[in-house]
C-alpha positions, 0 to 999 in steps of 0.5 A: 269791080267786076274786072278780070283782075278782081274776079279771075285772080283776086277772088280765088286767091282770097278763097284759097288762102282761107281754105289753106288755113282751114285745112291746115288747122283741120289736119292738125286737129285730126293728127293730134287725135282731137276730133274723136275727143271732140265728138265725145264731148259734144255727143250729149248736146248733139243727142238733143238735136237728133244727131250723134257726136260724130256729126261734128266732123262733117260740121267742121268740114262744112266750114271749109266747103258745105258740099264736102260737109254734106258728103261727110254727113252720109256717115250718119246712121239714119235718114233723119240724122242725115237730113238734120245734119245737112240742113243745119249745115246749109243754114248755120255753117258758112263755107269758106266762100260764104265766110268772106262776106262777114269778114269783108263787110266788117273789115271794109266797114272798119277801113271806111270808118277809120279813114273818115273818123280816125283810128280810135272810133273803129275799135270793136269791129273785130268783135262783131265777127264773133257775134256773127258766129255766136248767132250762127251757133244759136241758130244751129242749136235752136234749128236742131232742137226744132227739127229733132221734134218735128221730123219723123223717123228713127232716132238710131242707136242711143250711144256711140262707140268711139275709139279715142287715140292715146 
């Protein structure tokens, strides 16, 4: 399992396929003008956790790679906002390499269960992946609420001004 073929060829191919798909979707969202609209939509929720709506863009970038998401979080106005955004990304936003773990776990579990029990008994394992993401979203929101109350620092400006494309 730790051979040259699986570690040097297999793992990078799996990560590259996931990253390619992620950046294609991110490119479509960016080119369609949806990202600024999404920032406006989540602005009120993100204000409750001490961030502005445009923090959603580094969060999405963190789904591809947390390092790139942390670089994107540098655009936050205050040190408190940067700290909250980067901490939430580290805790609750799985990067592409981390995302392979729950997917591999549930797919492997479904394959093992399917070979041992038959195809009828493995129905429902695909829903467990969504449960993982739901738990991560809850952790993101609760962690942000806690950090916005506990961390001292300036809040930044109250409103954001975004130009949404036509």
